[in-house]
Structures are given as structure tokens and as C-alpha cells.
C-alpha positions as CSV (number, residue, x, y, z in Angstrom):
1,X,0.0,0.1,0.1
2,X,1.0,3.7,-0.6
3,X,0.1,6.5,1.5
4,X,-2.6,8.9,0.5
5,X,-1.6,12.6,0.8
6,X,-3.8,15.5,1.7
7,X,-3.0,18.9,0.5
8,X,0.0,20.0,2.8
9,X,1.1,16.5,3.7
10,X,4.9,15.6,3.3
11,X,6.1,13.2,0.9
12,X,7.2,9.8,2.6
13,X,10.5,8.9,2.5
14,X,12.0,7.6,-0.8
15,X,12.9,4.2,0.9
16,X,9.1,3.4,1.1
17,X,8.6,3.5,-2.8
18,X,7.1,0.2,-4.2
19,X,9.2,-2.2,-6.2
20,X,6.3,-3.1,-8.3
21,X,5.4,-1.1,-9.7
22,X,9.0,0.4,-9.7
23,X,9.0,3.5,-7.7
24,X,5.4,4.2,-6.9
25,X,5.7,6.3,-3.8
26,X,2.3,8.0,-2.8
27,X,-1.1,9.3,-4.2
28,X,-3.3,12.4,-3.9
29,X,-2.1,16.0,-2.8
30,X,-2.2,18.7,-5.5
31,X,-0.3,19.9,-8.7
32,X,0.5,23.4,-7.3
33,X,3.7,25.0,-8.2
34,X,4.9,24.5,-4.7
35,X,4.0,21.1,-4.6
36,X,5.9,20.2,-8.1
37,X,8.9,22.1,-7.1
38,X,9.1,20.4,-3.8
39,X,8.7,16.9,-5.7
40,X,11.5,17.7,-8.2
41,X,13.8,18.7,-5.4
42,X,13.3,15.6,-3.7
43,X,13.9,13.4,-6.9
44,X,10.0,12.9,-7.3
45,X,7.7,13.1,-10.2
46,X,4.1,12.7,-11.0
47,X,2.7,10.5,-13.7
48,X,-0.9,9.3,-13.9
49,X,-3.6,9.0,-16.7
50,X,-7.3,8.9,-17.1
51,X,-9.3,8.7,-13.9
52,X,-6.4,7.7,-11.6
53,X,-5.6,10.0,-8.6
54,X,-2.5,12.0,-8.8
55,X,0.4,9.4,-8.5
56,X,3.8,10.2,-7.3
57,X,7.0,8.3,-8.3
58,X,10.8,7.9,-7.6
59,X,12.0,4.8,-9.4
60,X,15.2,2.9,-8.6
61,X,17.3,2.9,-10.9
62,X,16.7,6.5,-12.5
63,X,17.3,7.0,-16.2
64,X,19.3,10.1,-16.8
65,X,21.2,11.5,-19.8
66,X,24.4,13.0,-18.9
67,X,25.1,15.8,-21.5
68,X,28.6,14.9,-22.2
69,X,27.4,11.4,-23.1
70,X,24.7,12.4,-25.8
71,X,25.1,10.1,-28.7
72,X,24.1,11.5,-32.0
73,X,23.8,8.9,-34.9
74,X,24.6,9.7,-38.4
75,X,21.0,9.9,-39.3
76,X,20.3,12.3,-36.5
77,X,23.3,14.5,-37.4
78,X,22.2,14.8,-40.9
79,X,18.6,16.0,-39.7
80,X,20.3,18.5,-37.5
81,X,22.4,20.0,-40.6
82,X,20.0,19.5,-43.4
83,X,16.2,19.3,-42.7
84,X,15.8,23.1,-42.2
85,X,14.7,23.1,-38.9
86,X,14.7,26.2,-36.6
87,X,15.0,25.9,-32.8
88,X,13.1,28.2,-30.6
89,X,13.1,28.1,-27.0
90,X,10.2,29.3,-24.7
91,X,8.2,30.9,-27.4
92,X,5.1,28.6,-27.6
93,X,4.8,26.8,-24.4
94,X,1.4,26.0,-24.8
95,X,1.9,24.8,-28.1
96,X,4.5,22.3,-26.9
97,X,2.0,20.9,-24.3
98,X,-0.7,20.5,-26.9
99,X,1.9,18.3,-29.0
100,X,2.9,16.3,-26.1
101,X,-0.7,15.7,-25.1
102,X,-1.9,14.5,-28.5
103,X,-2.3,10.8,-28.6
104,X,0.4,8.8,-30.0
105,X,0.1,6.8,-33.3
106,X,-1.9,3.6,-32.4
107,X,-2.9,4.8,-28.7
108,X,-6.4,5.9,-27.9
109,X,-5.3,8.7,-25.3
110,X,-2.6,10.3,-23.2
111,X,-1.2,10.6,-19.8
112,X,-1.0,14.4,-20.1
113,X,-4.3,15.5,-19.2
114,X,-5.8,18.8,-18.8
115,X,-5.1,19.1,-15.1
116,X,-1.2,18.5,-15.8
117,X,-1.1,20.8,-18.6
118,X,-2.4,23.8,-16.4
119,X,-0.1,22.8,-13.7
120,X,3.1,23.0,-16.2
121,X,1.8,26.1,-18.0
122,X,1.7,27.6,-14.2
123,X,5.4,26.4,-13.7
124,X,6.3,27.9,-17.1
125,X,5.0,31.4,-16.1
126,X,6.7,31.2,-13.1
127,X,9.9,30.6,-14.8
128,X,10.8,27.1,-13.8
129,X,9.3,25.0,-17.0
130,X,10.9,25.4,-20.4
131,X,10.5,24.0,-23.9
132,X,12.4,23.5,-26.8
133,X,10.8,23.9,-30.2
134,X,11.6,22.7,-33.5
135,X,10.0,24.6,-36.5
136,X,10.1,24.4,-40.1
137,X,8.2,26.7,-42.7
138,X,6.5,28.5,-40.0
139,X,5.0,25.5,-38.3
140,X,5.8,23.8,-34.9
141,X,6.9,20.3,-35.9
142,X,8.5,19.1,-32.8
143,X,9.7,19.8,-29.2
144,X,9.8,18.8,-25.5
145,X,9.6,20.6,-22.3
146,X,10.9,20.2,-18.7
147,X,11.8,21.7,-15.4
148,X,14.7,23.8,-14.2
149,X,15.8,23.8,-10.7
150,X,19.4,25.5,-10.0
151,X,21.5,23.6,-12.6
152,X,19.2,20.5,-12.6
153,X,17.0,19.8,-15.7
154,X,13.9,17.4,-15.4
155,X,13.0,16.2,-18.8
156,X,9.2,15.6,-18.9
157,X,7.9,15.0,-22.4
158,X,8.6,15.3,-26.2
159,X,6.6,15.2,-29.5
160,X,7.4,14.8,-33.2
161,X,5.3,15.7,-36.3
162,X,8.3,15.4,-38.5
163,X,11.3,13.0,-39.0
164,X,13.6,13.5,-35.9
165,X,12.0,16.7,-34.8
166,X,12.0,16.1,-31.2
167,X,15.4,14.6,-31.4
168,X,16.7,17.9,-32.9
169,X,15.1,19.8,-30.1
170,X,16.8,17.3,-27.5
171,X,20.2,18.1,-29.3
172,X,19.3,21.6,-28.9
173,X,18.4,21.4,-25.1
174,X,21.6,19.6,-24.3
175,X,23.7,22.3,-26.2
176,X,22.0,24.9,-24.2
177,X,22.4,23.0,-20.9
178,X,26.0,22.6,-21.4
179,X,26.5,26.3,-22.0
180,X,24.7,26.9,-18.7
181,X,26.7,24.4,-16.8
182,X,23.8,21.7,-16.3
183,X,25.5,18.2,-16.5
184,X,22.6,16.0,-16.9
185,X,18.8,15.4,-17.7
186,X,16.4,13.5,-15.6
187,X,14.7,11.1,-17.9
188,X,12.9,9.3,-15.2
189,X,12.2,6.0,-16.9
190,X,13.9,3.8,-19.3
191,X,12.9,4.0,-23.0
192,X,14.8,2.6,-26.1
193,X,14.7,6.2,-27.7
194,X,16.5,7.7,-24.8
195,X,18.8,4.8,-24.5
196,X,19.6,4.8,-28.2
197,X,20.9,8.8,-27.6
198,X,23.1,7.8,-24.7
199,X,20.8,7.9,-21.8
200,X,21.6,5.3,-19.1
201,X,20.1,3.9,-15.7
202,X,22.0,5.1,-12.5
203,X,21.0,3.9,-8.9
204,X,18.5,6.1,-7.1
205,X,21.1,6.8,-4.5
206,X,23.7,8.1,-6.9
207,X,21.0,10.2,-8.5
208,X,20.0,11.8,-5.3
209,X,23.6,12.9,-4.3
210,X,24.0,14.8,-7.7
211,X,20.6,16.1,-7.5
212,X,21.1,17.3,-3.9
213,X,23.9,19.7,-5.0
214,X,22.7,20.6,-8.5
215,X,19.2,22.0,-7.2
216,X,21.0,24.1,-4.8
217,X,22.9,26.4,-7.4
218,X,21.6,29.8,-7.3
219,X,20.2,30.2,-10.9
220,X,17.0,32.5,-10.7
221,X,14.0,31.4,-12.7
222,X,13.0,33.1,-15.7
223,X,12.4,32.4,-19.5
224,X,15.2,31.0,-21.7
225,X,15.5,32.6,-25.2
226,X,16.9,31.4,-28.4
227,X,14.6,33.0,-30.8
228,X,15.0,34.5,-34.4
229,X,14.2,38.1,-33.0
230,X,16.4,38.0,-29.9
């Protein structure tokens, strides 16, 4: 059993997270910016769908992408150079949320529901959530979004409407993080796509050690910019 959290209740110790399903820690509470930022700082994220209650997770091991370990296959490098994509940052956060929330091919629904979209839009307006957008011929064709605290970046979701568009956005994200002194991206759960790009699993204890240092850098929240007019 996992504890039910009321508004204002503290998260339980991460050691109490279930082994099966891996990392399920608690249910309930709310998706206020304060609650979400507290969760991220402690290595916890929310993930649920449909009629489920709000669920909180901290899996062991944890999937991360170290910026210096990004693997760029030849086909992706070609897409970065030759597909005519333009990268923008924080110019259309609602559009990226809409793209990430759209059902994937062969799937009936999405885990990114209206409640979560409102929560992350509030984090964006507060300067904590950022998006990297891939544009071509004036249309948004891919992108990703996540949350930055200190020098820690937490990847949340990505989408693509054109070949490699979300991957091109990820390459741009990693370049920006390197420039800002962010060493890694929290990818949360293992996926074949992330593994193909160099992400790997690390023990939760090791992840939390790095997290504890990175979230305490004095990096003020605010919009990131990499747009044509800037």
C-alpha cells in the first residue's frame, strides 16, 4: 500500500517506494507549483492517466542523460544539419504542451491531461518550466519541455510531427544545458529512444547525491531565449 496525501502533507521517505510497480511512492495531494517544485527537489515526479488519482514516483534505478554522453547517430546529425529545422526556446509553451498531449500513433489517449497541462503552464509562467521547439516553414513540428531548478533539468515529454524533430530539439536542449553548466537531464523512466541517444540508468542513491548539489545552485527562474528576434 502507498500513503494517500492530503494538501499540505509531506512526501514519505523515498525508501518506502514500491518495487512493483517500480518507484510508486504516494497518491493524492495537488499539482500546485509549490508541490511540484518540492517533488522535483526530492527526486519525485508525478505520472498518472485517465481517472487515476495523482500518483507520485521515484524509481530505482533512474534514467538520466549526462550531457557529455549524448550520442548522435549519423542520421540524426544529418537531420540537425539538413532538414531546415529552426530551434526556438520558450516561444510557444502551450503549443508544445498540446503536441505532447496529443495521442501517439496507435494509442487512444494520453497521460498528459488537462490538469497536468494547467500545472506545467503555471510552472512555465513562474519561470521554472521551459520548452525547446523545432519549427519548419513556420509550423511547430516537434519539441520537448521540462523543469529547471538550480542547475538540474528534469525532462518531461517530447513530441514529433516530422522526421527526428523531437530529437533535434533534444540536441538543442543539451547544447543549451552545457552552456549553462547543467551536467545532466533527468529522464525518469527507461525508453529505447532515450537509451539510443546515450541515456542510462543509475542507482537512485547516486542520482539523489547529484541532485542534492545541483538544485542548490543560485540560478534564478525566468524565460530562456533562443528565438529569431532575440
